C-alpha positions as CSV (number, residue, x, y, z in Angstrom):
1,X,-0.6,-23.2,-48.6
2,X,-2.0,-26.2,-51.5
3,X,-4.7,-25.5,-54.1
4,X,-6.9,-27.5,-51.4
5,X,-6.1,-25.7,-48.3
6,X,-6.5,-22.4,-51.0
7,X,-10.3,-23.7,-51.8
8,X,-10.9,-24.2,-47.7
9,X,-9.9,-20.9,-46.8
10,X,-11.8,-19.7,-49.0
11,X,-14.7,-21.1,-48.4
12,X,-14.3,-20.4,-44.6
13,X,-13.9,-16.7,-45.3
14,X,-16.7,-16.3,-47.5
15,X,-19.4,-18.3,-45.5
16,X,-17.9,-17.2,-42.1
17,X,-16.7,-13.1,-42.6
18,X,-20.3,-11.4,-42.8
19,X,-21.0,-13.5,-40.0
20,X,-17.6,-12.6,-37.7
21,X,-18.1,-8.7,-39.3
22,X,-21.6,-8.7,-37.3
23,X,-20.3,-10.5,-34.5
24,X,-17.5,-8.0,-33.8
25,X,-18.7,-5.1,-34.7
26,X,-21.6,-6.0,-32.2
27,X,-18.5,-6.2,-29.4
28,X,-17.8,-3.0,-30.6
29,X,-19.6,-1.1,-32.1
30,X,-17.4,0.2,-34.9
31,X,-18.0,-1.0,-38.5
32,X,-14.3,0.0,-39.6
33,X,-12.6,-1.9,-36.2
34,X,-14.8,-4.8,-36.6
35,X,-13.2,-5.0,-40.2
36,X,-10.1,-4.6,-39.1
37,X,-10.1,-7.4,-36.6
38,X,-11.9,-9.6,-38.5
39,X,-9.5,-9.8,-40.8
40,X,-6.6,-10.1,-38.5
41,X,-8.4,-13.0,-37.6
42,X,-8.3,-14.7,-40.7
43,X,-5.0,-13.6,-41.3
44,X,-4.3,-15.5,-38.2
45,X,-6.4,-18.8,-39.5
46,X,-4.0,-18.6,-42.4
47,X,-0.6,-18.8,-41.0
48,X,-2.0,-21.3,-37.8
49,X,-1.4,-24.7,-39.5
50,X,-4.6,-25.8,-38.2
51,X,-5.8,-28.3,-40.3
52,X,-8.6,-27.0,-42.8
53,X,-11.5,-27.4,-43.2
54,X,-12.3,-26.6,-39.4
55,X,-15.1,-28.5,-37.4
56,X,-16.7,-25.8,-35.9
57,X,-15.4,-22.8,-38.0
58,X,-18.0,-20.4,-35.7
59,X,-16.4,-21.3,-32.6
60,X,-12.5,-21.9,-33.8
61,X,-12.9,-18.0,-35.8
62,X,-14.7,-16.1,-32.7
63,X,-12.0,-17.4,-30.4
64,X,-8.9,-16.4,-32.3
65,X,-11.1,-12.7,-32.0
66,X,-11.7,-12.6,-28.8
67,X,-7.9,-13.5,-28.4
68,X,-7.5,-10.2,-30.7
69,X,-10.3,-8.3,-28.6
70,X,-8.5,-8.9,-25.1
71,X,-5.1,-7.4,-26.7
72,X,-6.4,-4.4,-28.9
73,X,-7.8,-3.6,-25.3
74,X,-4.8,-4.0,-23.4
75,X,-2.9,-1.8,-26.3
76,X,-5.3,0.8,-25.7
77,X,-5.0,1.0,-22.1
78,X,-1.8,0.9,-22.3
79,X,-2.2,3.6,-24.6
80,X,-4.2,5.6,-22.5
81,X,-2.3,4.9,-19.5
82,X,1.2,6.2,-21.1
83,X,-0.8,9.5,-22.4
84,X,-2.3,10.2,-18.5
85,X,1.6,9.4,-17.5
86,X,2.7,12.5,-20.2
87,X,-0.4,15.0,-19.1
88,X,0.4,14.7,-15.7
89,X,4.3,16.1,-16.2
90,X,5.3,19.4,-15.2
91,X,6.0,20.5,-18.8
92,X,4.2,19.3,-22.2
93,X,6.8,16.5,-23.7
94,X,6.8,16.3,-27.2
95,X,7.7,12.8,-28.4
96,X,7.8,11.6,-31.9
97,X,5.2,8.8,-33.8
98,X,8.7,6.0,-33.8
99,X,9.5,6.9,-30.3
100,X,5.8,6.7,-29.4
101,X,5.3,3.5,-31.2
102,X,8.6,2.1,-29.6
103,X,7.7,3.0,-25.8
104,X,3.8,1.7,-26.1
105,X,5.5,-1.9,-27.8
106,X,7.9,-1.5,-24.4
107,X,5.2,-1.2,-22.5
108,X,3.3,-4.1,-24.2
109,X,6.0,-6.0,-23.5
110,X,6.5,-5.5,-19.8
111,X,2.9,-6.2,-19.3
112,X,3.0,-9.6,-21.1
113,X,5.8,-10.1,-18.8
114,X,4.4,-9.0,-15.9
115,X,1.6,-11.5,-16.8
116,X,3.9,-14.5,-16.6
117,X,4.7,-13.3,-13.3
118,X,2.1,-14.0,-11.2
119,X,-0.6,-12.3,-9.6
120,X,1.2,-11.5,-6.1
121,X,4.2,-10.4,-7.5
122,X,2.8,-8.6,-10.1
123,X,0.4,-6.1,-8.0
124,X,3.5,-5.5,-5.4
125,X,5.6,-4.7,-8.6
126,X,3.2,-2.0,-9.6
127,X,2.2,-1.1,-5.7
128,X,6.0,0.1,-5.6
129,X,6.6,1.4,-9.4
130,X,3.3,3.1,-10.0
131,X,2.1,4.1,-7.2
132,X,4.9,4.9,-5.1
133,X,4.2,2.9,-2.2
134,X,7.2,2.4,0.4
135,X,8.0,-1.5,1.5
136,X,6.6,-2.0,4.3
137,X,3.3,0.2,3.1
138,X,2.8,-3.1,0.3
139,X,3.5,-5.9,2.8
140,X,0.7,-4.5,5.3
141,X,-1.5,-3.8,2.1
142,X,-0.7,-7.0,1.2
143,X,-0.1,-9.1,4.1
144,X,3.3,-10.1,3.7
145,X,6.2,-9.0,5.8
146,X,8.7,-6.9,4.1
147,X,11.2,-9.6,3.0
148,X,8.7,-10.9,0.6
149,X,7.5,-7.8,-1.1
150,X,11.9,-7.9,-1.5
151,X,11.9,-11.7,-2.7
152,X,8.5,-10.3,-5.4
153,X,10.3,-7.1,-6.5
154,X,13.7,-8.9,-6.7
155,X,12.2,-11.3,-9.4
156,X,10.5,-8.9,-10.8
157,X,13.4,-6.0,-11.6
158,X,15.5,-9.4,-13.0
159,X,12.7,-10.1,-15.5
160,X,12.3,-6.5,-16.2
161,X,17.0,-6.0,-16.7
162,X,16.3,-9.8,-18.6
163,X,13.8,-7.9,-21.0
164,X,16.0,-4.9,-21.8
165,X,18.7,-6.3,-22.5
166,X,17.5,-8.9,-24.7
167,X,18.3,-8.2,-28.3
């Protein structure tokens, strides 16, 4: 980053950090989380190779922050689902923090992968895998044939296997 870029970034930060933290605090209801997400937003700006100065800085910063809020919300939902699944197990399971983080990261990758599949494939996959519905029940729910359910599942499982096999 050149001196000019550093100066522009410093100006962007000094003029908008307070506003962004306040904006995030209104959405999160928490000063500490708002400060963390504001900092993450400026890190994204710093690494984005965006031409500085930015024409509409508050719109740009709020768009990045909104994306980070969505990521944070998704991660929290995945963590809660994972903890709920652990609580449903018949015997308590002790999981190290490292293993827990690894599992959550893998679940985030699966969640992202499922989003790429499209809503119908994702919903069919989740109905079979999470709800334990039989193919026939899924076909009735989505008003498709059992063959269509199998095709969607094949597509989803193939993508999951590719995720597991990738380094």
